[in-house]
C-alpha positions as CSV (number, residue, x, y, z in Angstrom):
1,M,6.6,-13.1,-11.3
2,D,4.2,-16.0,-10.9
3,L,1.4,-15.2,-8.5
4,V,-0.3,-18.0,-6.5
5,K,-3.7,-17.2,-5.2
6,P,-4.4,-18.5,-1.7
7,A,-7.6,-20.6,-1.1
8,T,-9.1,-18.0,1.2
9,F,-8.8,-14.2,1.5
10,P,-5.6,-13.5,3.5
11,E,-6.8,-10.5,5.5
12,E,-4.3,-10.9,8.4
13,K,-1.4,-11.3,6.0
14,I,-2.4,-8.3,4.0
15,I,-2.6,-6.1,7.1
16,A,0.8,-7.5,8.3
17,A,2.3,-6.8,4.9
18,I,1.0,-3.2,4.9
19,D,2.4,-2.7,8.4
20,E,5.8,-4.0,7.3
21,W,5.8,-1.9,4.2
22,W,4.8,1.2,6.2
23,E,7.7,0.7,8.7
24,D,10.1,0.5,5.7
25,E,8.6,3.7,4.2
26,K,9.0,5.5,7.5
27,N,12.5,4.4,7.9
28,Q,13.4,5.5,4.4
29,A,11.7,8.9,5.0
30,A,13.7,9.3,8.2
31,I,16.9,8.8,6.3
32,L,15.9,11.3,3.7
33,T,14.8,13.8,6.4
34,E,18.1,13.5,8.2
35,E,19.9,14.4,5.0
36,E,17.9,17.6,4.5
37,S,18.5,20.8,6.4
38,S,15.9,21.4,9.2
39,D,15.9,25.1,8.3
40,T,14.4,24.6,4.9
41,Q,10.8,24.0,4.0
42,S,10.5,21.6,1.1
43,V,8.1,22.3,-1.7
44,L,8.3,18.7,-2.5
45,K,6.8,17.5,0.8
46,P,3.5,15.7,-0.1
47,L,0.2,17.2,1.2
48,K,-1.0,13.7,2.2
49,E,1.2,11.5,4.4
50,I,0.7,8.5,2.1
51,D,0.5,9.8,-1.4
52,S,-0.5,7.6,-4.4
53,H,3.1,7.0,-5.5
54,R,3.9,5.4,-2.1
55,V,0.8,3.3,-2.4
56,V,2.0,1.9,-5.7
57,R,5.0,0.5,-3.8
58,C,2.6,-1.0,-1.2
59,I,0.5,-2.7,-3.9
60,M,3.7,-4.3,-5.3
61,T,4.3,-5.9,-1.9
62,L,0.7,-7.0,-1.6
63,E,0.4,-8.8,-4.9
64,P,2.4,-11.9,-3.8
65,V,0.3,-12.0,-0.6
66,I,-3.1,-11.9,-2.4
67,G,-1.9,-13.9,-5.4
68,I,-3.4,-11.6,-8.0
69,E,-2.4,-8.5,-9.9
70,I,-3.8,-5.4,-8.2
71,P,-4.8,-2.6,-10.7
72,A,-3.6,0.9,-10.0
73,K,-7.2,2.1,-10.0
74,T,-7.5,0.4,-6.6
75,I,-5.6,3.3,-5.1
76,Q,-7.7,6.0,-3.7
77,S,-7.2,9.2,-5.7
78,G,-5.0,11.6,-3.9
79,G,-3.6,9.1,-1.4
80,Y,-4.4,8.6,2.3
81,E,-4.2,10.8,5.4
82,T,-3.3,7.8,7.7
83,I,-2.1,4.3,7.6
84,S,-5.4,3.2,9.2
85,E,-7.3,4.8,6.3
86,L,-5.1,3.0,3.8
87,K,-5.6,-0.4,5.5
88,I,-9.4,0.0,5.7
89,D,-9.7,1.0,2.1
90,M,-7.2,-1.5,0.7
91,V,-8.5,-4.5,2.7
92,S,-12.1,-3.7,1.5
93,K,-11.1,-3.3,-2.2
94,L,-8.7,-6.2,-2.2
95,K,-11.4,-8.5,-0.7
96,A,-13.9,-7.5,-3.4
97,L,-11.2,-8.0,-6.1
98,F,-10.2,-11.4,-4.6
99,E,-13.9,-12.6,-4.6
100,K,-14.5,-11.3,-8.1
101,K,-11.4,-13.2,-9.4
102,E,-12.7,-16.3,-7.5
103,L,-16.0,-16.1,-9.5
104,V,-14.2,-15.7,-12.8
105,S,-11.7,-18.5,-12.2
């Protein structure tokens, strides 16, 4: 996939893409939850609402928006408690990455 870097940091588009990704994640989780019995407690339920495996999928949706590859080390170790925490952390890190790539280009 060819990535095209925008001229300026697309903060609003990043936030919108995270929101859209999170809605899709919640919808997928709701489908899976409906399939499980409500009487059982799953040992597979993540301790954090947004674990690092989910964030990898988020990063994949953000790369075309920011126009650069996002390294996995960008993800906060252990994941995130809330979507707000993820947005604050990711926007900050992606802005730094975007500006660093701008200096190198």
